[in-house]
MARLO-974313 format. One record per atom (N, C-alpha, C, O): residue in one letter; x, y, z. Coordinates in steps of 0.05 Angstrom, whole numbers, padded with zeros to 5 digits, always signed. Example, Ala and Ser with C-alpha at 12.3 -4.5 7.8 and 13.67 -1.06 7.14 Angstrom:
2
a+00264-00114+00156/a+00246-00090+00156/a+00264-00066+00156/a+00285-00066+00169/s+00257-00045+00142/s+00273-00021+00143/s+00258+00001+00157/s+00268+00023+00161/
//
This chain:
169
m-00691+00009+00526/m-00688-00019+00512/m-00675-00033+00538/m-00654-00025+00549/t-00687-00052+00545/t-00679-00068+00571/t-00667-00092+00562/t-00671-00099+00538/v-00651-00107+00580/v-00636-00131+00573/v-00659-00155+00564/v-00655-00171+00546/s-00681-00153+00579/s-00705-00170+00567/s-00710-00167+00542/s-00713-00188+00529/d-00713-00141+00528/d-00723-00133+00503/d-00702-00146+00484/d-00709-00160+00465/v-00674-00142+00491/v-00653-00151+00475/v-00652-00180+00470/v-00649-00190+00448/q-00657-00195+00497/q-00660-00225+00495/q-00683-00231+00480/q-00680-00250+00464/q-00704-00221+00481/q-00729-00228+00464/q-00721-00228+00433/q-00722-00248+00418/r-00712-00204+00427/r-00702-00199+00399/r-00685-00221+00389/r-00689-00232+00368/f-00666-00228+00406/f-00645-00249+00397/f-00659-00277+00393/f-00655-00292+00374/l-00675-00282+00412/l-00687-00308+00412/l-00708-00308+00386/l-00715-00330+00377/a-00716-00288+00376/a-00735-00285+00354/a-00719-00294+00325/a-00731-00303+00306/t-00692-00291+00327/t-00675-00295+00304/t-00669-00329+00299/t-00673-00346+00316/g-00659-00333+00276/g-00654-00363+00273/g-00630-00370+00290/g-00629-00393+00299/t-00612-00354+00296/t-00591-00362+00314/t-00599-00367+00341/t-00591-00386+00353/g-00617-00347+00351/g-00628-00346+00376/g-00645-00373+00379/g-00641-00386+00400/r-00660-00380+00363/r-00679-00405+00366/r-00659-00430+00365/r-00666-00450+00378/w-00636-00432+00351/w-00617-00452+00352/w-00609-00454+00379/w-00612-00474+00393/y-00597-00429+00388/y-00585-00429+00417/y-00603-00439+00438/y-00595-00454+00456/a-00632-00429+00437/a-00647-00433+00455/a-00658-00465+00454/a-00671-00474+00473/g-00653-00482+00429/g-00658-00511+00428/g-00636-00526+00439/g-00638-00550+00441/r-00614-00512+00449/r-00592-00530+00460/r-00597-00535+00489/r-00612-00521+00503/e-00584-00555+00496/e-00581-00559+00529/e-00566-00538+00544/e-00548-00524+00533/p-00573-00536+00570/p-00561-00516+00586/p-00531-00519+00584/p-00518-00497+00583/n-00517-00541+00583/n-00491-00544+00582/n-00477-00536+00557/n-00456-00525+00556/e-00492-00543+00537/e-00484-00534+00508/e-00485-00503+00508/e-00466-00491+00499/q-00506-00491+00517/q-00510-00463+00517/q-00487-00450+00532/q-00478-00428+00523/r-00478-00461+00553/r-00453-00447+00568/r-00428-00453+00550/r-00411-00436+00551/v-00424-00473+00536/v-00400-00477+00517/v-00399-00452+00494/v-00381-00436+00489/v-00423-00457+00483/v-00427-00436+00457/v-00423-00408+00470/v-00406-00393+00459/l-00436-00400+00492/l-00432-00372+00504/l-00403-00368+00512/l-00393-00346+00508/a-00390-00387+00524/a-00358-00383+00529/a-00343-00382+00500/a-00326-00364+00496/l-00349-00398+00482/l-00333-00394+00456/l-00340-00369+00443/l-00324-00357+00430/t-00363-00362+00446/t-00369-00334+00437/t-00354-00310+00447/t-00345-00292+00433/v-00354-00312+00472/v-00340-00294+00488/v-00310-00294+00480/v-00298-00273+00478/v-00297-00319+00476/v-00270-00320+00469/v-00266-00307+00441/v-00251-00288+00438/v-00280-00317+00422/v-00280-00302+00394/v-00283-00273+00395/v-00267-00259+00383/v-00302-00263+00408/v-00303-00233+00411/v-00277-00218+00425/v-00266-00199+00416/v-00270-00230+00445/v-00241-00222+00458/v-00223-00222+00439/v-00209-00202+00434/a-00220-00247+00423/a-00197-00248+00402/a-00200-00229+00379/a-00180-00216+00371/i-00224-00226+00367/i-00224-00204+00350/i-00222-00175+00361/i-00214-00158+00345/l-00228-00169+00384/l-00219-00145+00396/l-00192-00140+00396/l-00181-00120+00387/w-00180-00162+00409/w-00147-00160+00411/w-00138-00160+00383/w-00122-00141+00379/l-00141-00172+00365/l-00130-00172+00334/l-00136-00149+00324/l-00117-00139+00311/a-00160-00136+00325/a-00169-00116+00307/a-00166-00091+00319/a-00163-00071+00304/v-00166-00087+00345/v-00167-00060+00358/v-00139-00059+00372/v-00121-00044+00366/w-00138-00077+00393/w-00115-00074+00415/w-00087-00078+00402/w-00069-00061+00408/q-00082-00096+00387/q-00054-00103+00380/q-00050-00081+00358/q-00027-00072+00360/p-00065-00070+00339/p-00054-00050+00321/p-00047-00025+00336/p-00028-00012+00329/i-00063-00018+00357/i-00056+00007+00370/i-00030+00003+00386/i-00014+00021+00386/s-00026-00021+00398/s-00003-00025+00414/s+00022-00023+00394/s+00042-00010+00402/d+00021-00035+00370/d+00038-00035+00351/d+00048-00007+00341/d+00072-00001+00336/w+00024+00011+00340/w+00029+00037+00332/w+00044+00055+00352/w+00060+00072+00346/r+00036+00047+00378/r+00046+00063+00398/r+00077+00055+00402/r+00094+00073+00409/e+00085+00028+00397/e+00110+00021+00402/e+00130+00034+00378/e+00153+00040+00382/m+00117+00035+00353/m+00135+00048+00332/m+00139+00078+00335/m+00159+00090+00328/a+00117+00088+00347/a+00118+00119+00351/a+00140+00122+00374/a+00158+00140+00371/h+00140+00105+00396/h+00159+00109+00415/h+00187+00107+00405/h+00205+00122+00413/n+00193+00084+00381/n+00218+00081+00372/n+00227+00104+00357/n+00250+00114+00359/r+00207+00115+00341/r+00212+00140+00325/r+00220+00163+00344/r+00240+00177+00339/y+00207+00166+00363/y+00213+00187+00388/y+00246+00183+00397/y+00263+00201+00397/q+00250+00157+00404/q+00275+00154+00416/q+00297+00158+00393/q+00318+00167+00400/n+00293+00152+00366/n+00313+00160+00346/n+00315+00183+00339/n+00338+00189+00330/a+00294+00204+00339/a+00294+00231+00338/a+00309+00243+00359/a+00326+00261+00355/q+00303+00232+00384/q+00317+00242+00407/q+00345+00239+00408/q+00360+00257+00416/a+00356+00215+00398/a+00386+00211+00396/a+00399+00224+00374/a+00422+00231+00375/q+00382+00229+00352/q+00395+00246+00332/q+00398+00272+00343/q+00420+00283+00340/l+00376+00284+00357/l+00382+00310+00367/l+00405+00315+00387/l+00418+00336+00388/d+00407+00296+00402/d+00426+00291+00426/d+00456+00293+00411/d+00475+00307+00419/w+00455+00278+00388/w+00484+00278+00375/w+00485+00303+00359/w+00508+00309+00353/m+00468+00317+00350/m+00471+00344+00336/m+00479+00362+00354/m+00496+00378+00346/i+00469+00364+00384/i+00475+00383+00399/i+00506+00375+00407/i+00522+00393+00409/a+00513+00351+00412/a+00541+00344+00418/a+00559+00352+00401/a+00581+00360+00409/n+00550+00351+00374/n+00571+00356+00352/n+00569+00386+00340/n+00583+00395+00322/q+00550+00400+00353/q+00546+00427+00341/q+00571+00444+00337/q+00576+00454+00315/e+00588+00448+00359/e+00612+00463+00358/e+00633+00453+00339/e+00646+00468+00324/r+00635+00427+00339/r+00654+00416+00319/r+00647+00422+00290/r+00664+00426+00273/a+00618+00423+00285/a+00615+00422+00257/a+00617+00452+00250/a+00623+00459+00227/r+00611+00470+00272/r+00614+00500+00263/r+00647+00504+00260/r+00655+00521+00244/a+00660+00492+00273/a+00689+00497+00273/a+00700+00486+00241/a+00718+00496+00229/v+00686+00465+00235/v+00694+00455+00208/v+00687+00471+00187/v+00702+00477+00169/a+00663+00479+00189/a+00651+00497+00168/a+00666+00523+00164/a+00671+00532+00142/g+00675+00534+00188/g+00687+00562+00187/g+00719+00561+00183/g+00732+00580+00176/s+00730+00537+00188/s+00761+00533+00186/s+00773+00539+00158/s+00794+00552+00156/a+00761+00529+00138/a+00772+00530+00109/a+00751+00535+00090/a+00743+00516+00077/p+00742+00557+00085/p+00719+00565+00065/p+00725+00558+00038/p+00707+00556+00021/g+00752+00554+00032/g+00753+00548+00000/g+00769+00521+00000/g+00781+00515-00021/d+00770+00505+00022/d+00778+00480+00015/d+00758+00457+00024/d+00746+00458+00046/g+00755+00438+00007/g+00738+00415+00015/g+00707+00420+00007/g+00690+00403+00008/g+00704+00444+00000/g+00676+00452-00009/g+00672+00451-00038/g+00650+00456-00048/g+00693+00446-00053/g+00692+00451-00079/g+00672+00430-00095/g+00657+00437-00113/e+00674+00403-00084/e+00656+00387-00097/e+00628+00391-00090/e+00612+00386-00108/r+00620+00400-00066/r+00594+00407-00058/r+00583+00428-00071/r+00560+00426-00079/s+00599+00450-00076/s+00588+00472-00089/s+00589+00472-00119/s+00576+00489-00132/l+00605+00451-00131/l+00607+00452-00159/l+00580+00442-00171/l+00570+00451-00191/l+00570+00422-00158/l+00547+00408-00168/l+00520+00426-00171/l+00504+00422-00190/p+00516+00444-00155/p+00492+00462-00156/p+00497+00484-00180/p+00480+00492-00196/v+00526+00490-00178/v+00533+00511-00201/v+00528+00500-00230/v+00517+00513-00248/i+00538+00472-00233/i+00533+00461-00261/i+00501+00456-00265/i+00491+00461-00287/t+00484+00448-00241/t+00456+00443-00251/t+00445+00471-00256/t+00432+00475-00277/r+00449+00491-00238/r+00437+00515-00242/r+00445+00530-00270/r+00428+00542-00283/s+00468+00528-00277/s+00474+00542-00304/s+00467+00526-00326/s+00460+00539-00346/a+00466+00500-00327/a+00455+00484-00346/a+00427+00490-00349/a+00418+00494-00372/q+00412+00491-00327/q+00380+00497-00331/q+00379+00525-00341/q+00362+00527-00359/a+00393+00546-00336/a+00394+00570-00346/a+00402+00573-00374/a+00394+00592-00386/q+00417+00555-00386/q+00425+00555-00413/q+00411+00539-00430/q+00414+00540-00454/g+00390+00518-00415/g+00371+00506-00435/g+00386+00478-00439/g+00377+00463-00456/i+00406+00472-00424/i+00421+00445-00428/i+00409+00426-00408/i+00406+00431-00384/q+00403+00403-00422/q+00391+00379-00404/q+00414+00362-00399/q+00425+00350-00418/v+00425+00360-00370/v+00444+00343-00359/v+00432+00313-00357/v+00411+00309-00345/n+00445+00294-00367/n+00429+00269-00365/n+00445+00253-00338/n+00433+00236-00325/r+00470+00259-00333/r+00484+00251-00307/r+00503+00262-00296/r+00522+00269-00311/l+00503+00267-00270/l+00524+00284-00260/l+00536+00261-00240/l+00521+00245-00227/q+00561+00261-00239/q+00576+00238-00221/q+00600+00254-00208/q+00620+00260-00221/p+00598+00260-00180/p+00622+00270-00170/p+00644+00251-00168/p+00638+00227-00164/e+00669+00257-00171/e+00695+00242-00171/e+00709+00252-00150/e+00699+00269-00134/a+00736+00242-00148/a+00755+00252-00127/a+00766+00276-00133/a+00767+00283-00157/n+00776+00293-00111/n+00788+00318-00113/n+00768+00340-00129/n+00776+00356-00146/g+00744+00338-00122/g+00722+00359-00131/g+00720+00359-00160/g+00712+00379-00172/v+00727+00334-00175/v+00722+00334-00207/v+00694+00321-00206/v+00686+00305-00189/v+00680+00331-00227/v+00650+00323-00231/v+00646+00313-00263/v+00649+00328-00282/s+00640+00288-00265/s+00634+00279-00294/s+00607+00286-00302/s+00588+00281-00287/v+00605+00297-00325/v+00577+00307-00333/v+00571+00293-00361/v+00586+00296-00380/s+00548+00278-00361/s+00539+00266-00389/s+00514+00281-00402/s+00494+00284-00388/i+00517+00290-00427/i+00499+00304-00440/i+00491+00291-00466/i+00507+00281-00481/q+00464+00291-00472/q+00460+00274-00498/q+00437+00288-00509/q+00417+00294-00495/g+00439+00293-00536/g+00419+00307-00553/g+00417+00335-00551/g+00396+00347-00556/q+00439+00348-00543/q+00437+00378-00542/q+00452+00393-00569/q+00468+00381-00584/p+00444+00418-00571/p+00456+00427-00593/p+00486+00436-00586/p+00493+00442-00563/f+00500+00435-00608/f+00528+00440-00605/f+00534+00466-00596/f+00552+00469-00579/n+00523+00484-00605/n+00529+00515-00597/n+00522+00520-00573/n+00537+00534-00560/d+00497+00510-00563/d+00488+00514-00537/d+00508+00503-00514/d+00514+00515-00494/l+00516+00480-00520/l+00537+00468-00505/l+00561+00481-00501/l+00570+00482-00478/l+00575+00493-00523/l+00599+00510-00523/l+00591+00536-00504/l+00606+00544-00486/r+00567+00549-00511/r+00560+00570-00495/r+00558+00568-00466/r+00563+00586-00450/w+00550+00542-00460/w+00545+00538-00429/w+00572+00531-00418/w+00577+00539-00396/l+00591+00515-00432/l+00618+00513-00421/l+00630+00539-00419/l+00639+00544-00397/h+00633+00557-00438/h+00644+00581-00435/h+00631+00597-00411/h+00644+00608-00393/q+00608+00598-00411/q+00595+00612-00385/q+00603+00601-00359/q+00610+00617-00341/l+00603+00571-00355/l+00617+00560-00333/l+00644+00569-00326/l+00649+00573-00303/q+00665+00574-00348/q+00689+00579-00342/q+00693+00613-00336/q+00711+00623-00323/e+00676+00624-00348/e+00677+00654-00348/e+00662+00667-00322/e+00672+00687-00311/n+00642+00657-00314/n+00627+00667-00293/n+00632+00653-00266/n+00630+00666-00245/n+00640+00626-00266/n+00640+00607-00246/n+00670+00598-00238/n+00677+00589-00216/g+00684+00602-00255/g+00716+00591-00253/g+00716+00561-00255/g+00735+00549-00245/v+00698+00549-00266/v+00703+00522-00271/v+00717+00516-00296/v+00714+00528-00317/t+00736+00492-00290/t+00754+00487-00314/t+00746+00461-00325/t+00742+00441-00311/v+00745+00461-00353/v+00740+00433-00368/v+00767+00419-00369/v+00786+00428-00382/l+00768+00396-00356/l+00792+00377-00357/l+00790+00362-00381/l+00811+00357-00392/r+00764+00354-00391/r+00764+00335-00412/r+00738+00336-00422/r+00718+00337-00408/l+00738+00337-00451/l+00711+00336-00465/l+00710+00320-00487/l+00726+00323-00505/a+00693+00302-00489/a+00688+00283-00510/a+00661+00288-00523/a+00641+00285-00509/v+00659+00294-00550/v+00636+00301-00564/v+00634+00283-00586/v+00652+00279-00601/d+00609+00272-00587/d+00600+00254-00609/d+00577+00266-00623/d+00559+00276-00609/a+00576+00267-00654/a+00555+00275-00666/a+00532+00255-00666/a+00535+00231-00663/e+00507+00268-00670/e+00486+00247-00672/e+00476+00251-00702/e+00487+00267-00716/q+00457+00237-00710/q+00445+00237-00737/q+00435+00266-00743/q+00443+00277-00763/r+00420+00279-00728/r+00409+00305-00729/r+00433+00325-00730/r+00452+00323-00714/s+00433+00343-00748/s+00451+00362-00753/s+00452+00381-00730/s+00432+00392-00721/g+00479+00384-00721/g+00486+00405-00700/g+00475+00393-00672/g+00470+00408-00654/v+00471+00370-00670/v+00459+00359-00644/v+00485+00339-00633/v+00494+00322-00648/v+00494+00342-00611/v+00515+00322-00601/v+00507+00310-00574/v+00488+00318-00560/n+00524+00290-00569/n+00526+00278-00540/n+00554+00287-00529/n+00573+00291-00544/a+00557+00288-00504/a+00577+00297-00495/a+00589+00285-00471/a+00572+00280-00454/q+00613+00280-00465/q+00621+00268-00436/q+00643+00293-00431/q+00661+00300-00446/i+00637+00304-00406/i+00657+00327-00395/i+00664+00322-00366/i+00648+00315-00349/r+00688+00327-00363/r+00698+00328-00333/r+00703+00356-00326/r+00717+00370-00339/l+00691+00363-00306/l+00695+00393-00299/l+00706+00391-00269/l+00704+00372-00254/q+00719+00416-00266/q+00731+00422-00236/q+00732+00449-00233/q+00740+00459-00212/
//
């Protein structure tokens, strides 16, 4: 297919006939505007999104590199802190998984866990059988050394089912 074939096909269309009916000065203006519109469309639809994506990827790379540099710089300090006091400071962090795992094992649905100061955790339980709740609390004390600081139990309309607010340490 040659350029003259493409030109003949274009002139056979309605737009081509309209373009051919214009004066040469008008044809140059229409051609220039067409080129400007095509370049603008290519810029907005292709180049700009690629450029934006490249910039975002570069920013993500720089952020990841900065985070890696920080981690490498603080690696020794983190190891020192982790190994310095195995029994201190970790109570709050280790108590949450103990509570959730044991509750799941006992079939108790915990509605809310809220860490508080000094390693205390507030637990909210709703609509659970009273005997299962007591069994779970006993298991927490016996197997995991968790202490019940406060227990508030309210009965529901269904027999044997309660809501409870518990503070554990």
